[in-house]
C-alpha positions in Angstrom: -19.3 5.3 11.0 -20.6 3.4 12.8 -18.7 3.4 16.2 -18.8 -0.9 15.9 -17.0 -0.3 12.8 -13.9 0.9 14.7 -13.1 -2.4 15.8 -11.4 -2.7 12.0 -8.8 -0.1 13.2 -7.5 -1.6 16.4 -3.9 -2.6 15.6 -3.7 0.2 12.6 -4.0 0.4 9.2 -5.8 -3.5 8.3 -7.5 -2.6 5.9 -5.2 -1.7 3.0 -5.5 -3.9 0.2 -3.5 -5.0 -2.7 -4.1 -2.9 -5.9 -4.6 -4.2 -10.0 -1.9 -5.8 -10.7 -0.2 -5.9 -7.2 0.1 -8.6 -4.0 1.4 -8.9 -1.0 5.2 -8.5 -0.6 4.7 -12.3 1.8 5.0 -14.0 -1.1 8.8 -13.4 -1.4 8.9 -14.2 2.4 12.8 -16.5 2.4 13.7 -15.5 -1.4 16.5 -13.2 0.0 18.0 -15.9 2.3 17.0 -18.5 -0.6 18.7 -16.4 -3.4 21.4 -15.9 -0.8 21.9 -19.2 -0.3 22.9 -20.7 -4.1 24.7 -17.9 -4.1 23.0 -15.0 -5.8 22.7 -11.3 -5.1 18.8 -10.8 -3.8 19.1 -6.7 -3.2 20.5 -6.9 -7.0 18.4 -9.4 -8.1 15.5 -7.4 -6.6 16.4 -4.0 -7.8 17.3 -4.4 -11.5 13.5 -5.5 -11.3 11.8 -2.8 -10.4 11.5 -4.3 -6.7 12.5 -2.3 -3.3 14.8 -4.9 -1.1 13.6 -2.8 1.9 10.0 -3.3 1.0 10.4 -7.0 1.8 10.5 -5.8 5.1 7.1 -5.4 5.2 4.9 -8.3 4.7 1.7 -6.5 4.3 2.9 -4.6 1.7 2.5 -4.2 -1.8 4.7 -5.6 -5.0 3.9 -5.9 -8.2 2.6 -9.2 -9.9 4.3 -8.4 -13.5 7.5 -7.7 -11.1 7.7 -11.2 -9.4 7.0 -13.6 -12.6 9.4 -12.1 -14.3 12.0 -12.2 -11.5 11.3 -15.6 -10.7 11.8 -16.5 -14.6 15.2 -14.5 -14.3 15.8 -16.8 -11.3 15.1 -19.8 -13.0 18.0 -18.9 -16.2 20.1 -17.4 -13.7 20.6 -20.9 -11.8 19.9 -23.2 -14.3 16.8 -24.6 -12.3 13.8 -25.0 -14.3 11.7 -25.3 -10.9 13.2 -22.6 -8.8 9.5 -21.4 -8.2 8.5 -24.8 -6.9 12.1 -25.0 -4.8 11.6 -21.7 -3.3 7.6 -22.5 -2.4 9.0 -25.7 -0.3 11.7 -23.2 1.5 8.2 -21.6 3.1 5.1 -22.1 3.9 1.1 -21.6 4.0 1.3 -18.4 6.5 2.2 -16.8 3.4 -1.6 -16.1 3.1 -2.2 -14.4 6.1 -5.0 -13.9 7.1 -6.7 -15.6 4.6 -4.3 -18.8 6.4 -6.1 -17.9 9.8 -9.3 -18.0 8.2 -9.0 -21.1 6.5 -7.2 -23.1 9.6 -10.6 -21.8 12.0 -13.2 -23.2 9.4 -15.7 -25.8 10.0 -14.7 -28.2 7.0 -12.0 -28.2 4.4 -15.2 -27.3 2.2 -16.0 -23.8 4.1 -11.7 -22.9 4.3 -11.6 -23.8 0.3 -14.4 -21.5 -0.1 -12.6 -18.6 1.9 -9.6 -19.1 0.3 -11.8 -18.6 -3.2 -13.7 -15.5 -1.4 -11.1 -13.5 0.1 -7.6 -15.0 -1.1 -7.7 -12.2 -4.3 -9.4 -9.6 -1.9 -6.4 -9.7 0.8 -3.5 -11.5 -0.5 -3.7 -10.2 -4.3 -6.7 -9.0 -7.0 -5.0 -11.3 -9.9 -5.7 -14.3 -8.2 -9.0 -16.4 -9.5 -9.8 -19.3 -7.8 -12.7 -21.9 -8.4 -13.9 -25.4 -6.7 -15.8 -27.8 -9.2 -17.0 -31.2 -8.1 -17.7 -33.8 -11.1 -17.8 -37.4 -10.6 -16.5 -37.7 -6.9 -13.6 -35.9 -7.5 -13.0 -32.0 -6.2 -10.4 -29.6 -8.8 -9.7 -26.6 -6.9 -8.8 -24.6 -10.2 -6.7 -21.5 -10.3 -5.8 -18.5 -12.7 -4.1 -15.0 -13.2 -6.7 -12.5 -14.4 -3.9 -10.3 -15.8 -1.4 -10.6 -18.1 1.6 -11.0 -16.7 4.3 -12.4 -18.7 5.7 -16.1 -18.9 5.0 -17.4 -15.5 5.6 -20.8 -15.1 7.8 -20.3 -12.0 5.6 -18.2 -10.5 2.5 -21.0 -11.0 4.9 -23.3 -9.3 5.8 -21.9 -6.4 1.0 -21.0 -6.1 1.0 -25.0 -6.6 3.1 -25.3 -3.8 1.4 -23.3 -1.6 -1.9 -23.8 -2.1 -0.7 -27.3 -1.8 0.6 -26.7 1.5 -2.0 -24.2 2.8 -4.6 -28.0 2.4 -2.4 -30.0 4.0 -1.8 -27.5 7.3 -5.4 -26.8 7.1 -6.4 -31.1 6.8 -3.5 -32.7 8.5 -2.2 -36.1 6.7 -6.2 -37.3 5.9 -5.6 -34.7 2.6 -3.9 -37.3 0.1 -4.0 -34.7 -3.6 -5.1 -37.1 -6.3 -3.4 -35.2 -9.3 -2.0 -31.8 -9.7 -2.1 -30.1 -13.4 0.1 -27.2 -14.3 1.0 -26.0 -18.2 4.7 -26.0 -18.2 6.1 -28.3 -20.6 8.3 -30.3 -17.5 10.8 -32.7 -19.2 10.5 -36.8 -17.6 13.6 -35.8 -15.5 11.3 -32.7 -13.5 8.4 -34.2 -13.6 9.9 -37.4 -11.0 11.2 -34.4 -9.0 7.7 -32.4 -9.2 6.1 -35.5 -7.9 8.5 -36.5 -4.8 8.1 -32.7 -4.0 4.6 -32.7 -4.0 3.7 -35.5 -2.9 1.4 -36.5 -5.6 0.9 -37.7 -9.7 1.7 -34.5 -11.6 0.0 -33.9 -15.4 2.0 -31.0 -17.1 0.8 -29.0 -20.6 -2.7 -28.9 -18.9 -5.5 -26.4 -20.0 -4.9 -24.3 -16.5 -3.8 -25.2 -13.2 -5.2 -27.4 -10.7 -5.4 -29.6 -7.6 -7.8 -33.2 -7.8 -8.8 -35.0 -4.6 -11.4 -36.9 -3.9 -15.0 -34.7 -3.3 -15.2 -37.0 0.1 -12.5 -35.1 1.4 -14.5 -32.0 1.3 -16.4 -33.3 4.8 -13.1 -33.6 6.2 -13.4 -31.8 9.9 -10.4 -29.9 10.3 -8.5 -30.2 13.8 -7.8 -26.2 14.7 -11.4 -25.3 14.1 -12.6 -22.1 15.8 -16.1 -20.5 15.4 -15.3 -17.3 17.1 -12.0 -16.9 15.1 -13.8 -17.9 11.9 -16.4 -15.2 12.5 -14.1 -12.8 13.6 -11.6 -13.5 11.2 -14.3 -13.8 8.3 -15.8 -10.5 9.2 -12.9 -8.9 9.0 -11.7 -9.7 5.4 -15.7 -9.3 4.7 -15.6 -6.2 5.0 -12.4 -6.0 3.1 -13.8 -7.4 0.1 -16.7 -4.7 0.5 -14.1 -2.3 1.1 -12.4 -2.8 -2.0 -15.4 -2.1 -4.1 -15.4 1.1 -2.5 -14.3 4.6 -4.1 -11.2 6.2 -3.5 -12.2 8.5 -0.8 -13.6 5.8 1.2 -10.9 3.4 1.2 -8.3 6.9 2.1 -10.9 7.3 4.9 -10.5 3.9 6.3 -6.5 3.9 6.1 -6.8 7.1 8.2 -9.4 5.3 10.9 -6.6 2.6 11.1 -3.9 4.8 11.6 -4.0 7.3 13.7 -3.9 4.5 16.8 -1.0 3.5 15.3 1.2 7.0 14.9 1.2 5.8 11.4 -0.9 8.0 9.3 0.9 10.3 6.9 -0.6 11.0 3.2 2.5 9.1 1.6 2.2 6.2 3.8 -1.6 6.2 2.7 -0.7 6.3 -1.0 1.8 3.8 -0.8 -1.1 1.3 0.9 -3.7 2.2 -1.9 -1.0 1.7 -4.8 -0.3 5.4 -5.6 1.3 8.2 -5.5 1.4 11.7 -3.4 -0.3 13.4 -6.3 -2.4 10.9 -7.8 -4.4 10.2 -4.1 -4.3 13.8 -3.7 -6.2 14.3 -7.3 -8.5 11.2 -6.2 -9.7 13.3 -3.4 -9.9 16.3 -5.2 -13.1 14.7 -7.5 -14.4 14.3 -3.7 -13.6 18.3 -2.7 -11.5 16.2 -0.2 -8.2 17.2 1.2 -6.2 14.3 3.0 -6.1 16.9 6.5 -9.9 16.8 5.9 -10.3 12.7 5.9 -7.5 13.3 9.5 -9.5 15.6 10.9 -13.5 14.4 10.7 -11.5 10.4 12.1 -10.4 12.8 14.5 -13.4 14.2 15.9 -14.9 10.3 15.5 -12.2 8.7 17.5 -12.5 11.1 20.1 -16.2 10.6 20.2 -15.4 6.7 20.9 -12.6 6.9 23.1 -14.0 9.4 25.6 -17.5 7.6 25.5 -16.4 4.1 25.4 -13.1 3.7 27.1 -11.6 4.8 30.8 -8.7 6.2 28.4 -7.0 9.6 30.0 -7.2 12.2 28.2 -3.9 13.1 27.1 -3.8 9.5 26.4 -6.5 10.1 23.9 -4.6 13.3 22.2 -1.6 11.3 22.1 -3.0 8.7 20.1 -5.1 11.4 17.9 -1.5 13.0 17.0 -1.7 15.7 18.8 1.5 17.1 20.4 -0.5 18.8 23.3 -3.2 17.9 25.6 -4.2 21.4 25.0 -3.9 21.7 21.3 -6.3 18.4 21.3 -9.2 20.3 23.4 -9.1 23.3 21.4 -9.9 20.9 18.5 -12.1 19.2 20.2 -14.2 22.2 21.8 -14.8 23.3 18.2 -16.2 20.2 17.1 -18.5 19.9 19.7 -18.7 22.9 21.8 -17.4 21.2 25.0 -14.2 20.3 26.4 -13.2 16.5 26.6 -13.9 16.4 30.1 -17.4 17.7 29.5 -18.1 15.6 26.6 -17.0 12.6 29.3 -19.1 13.4 31.9 -22.3 13.7 29.8 
């Protein structure tokens, strides 16, 4: 590991990405409260669709796209609400997309913000999201689709439409005025009136795909919250996630350990959960590289110890604690085994 890579692990296991067929649990932000307000039982509904209610407590946890889509369709029938996904999204905000929203807000202009959304949403939020920007005859279309077959998903698509529109308006302010939205659902005339009222623009149902259309001139709109440093830092972080997503399982597990050790949350169970695997499957994947999870922990402990001792004034007992050692003496013995020196000797060198 290059020493500058440590930046990506300062606050814990930041680099976990959703696996195929998954999305961040943040997509269900406010779901329980909304269902409860309508007289429903959110825990029962979640459990009925194989979703752990406790998973909603961690917005960076990963849940099944197919299960969420099926649950939204169920809620649409249960509450006799053909626009359930749209109504749910109206109670949410653009921060559902997490760090992707942050980099979009920091972008210099709308074109750069949309480019970041297209590039990073499939990495940090769900690999099943596929977005594209098409410009023709002075009109820009931000199109999106789902890569995998998740079954009937009109409600999930309604939610996505509202959330993407919320993001575009959030970064651009009142200057962003879409010309229309299009979607594949067969909405009734009555539903169209409500859709247009909620979205604030014309709606085109029964379309071959989903898109938001607007004047291409709006792409040059400067972003009021633009911040060059934030844009570079968050963009760099998301760019690393993108590279990490292409890495083999051993490297992804190694990256988890590097981030989780300082946070005191480094266990094989949590690592497997972050990577969307069972513990047994993770062990099997690591074994294919002649590795065990404890090997990765040992490797990262040594590398982080060198960084802490050489680059920070952190007391040695705190270094030991951050690396998961109950006693400083245990850390001292391990460090001497790695380097042939005590931590104090290494620091003075």
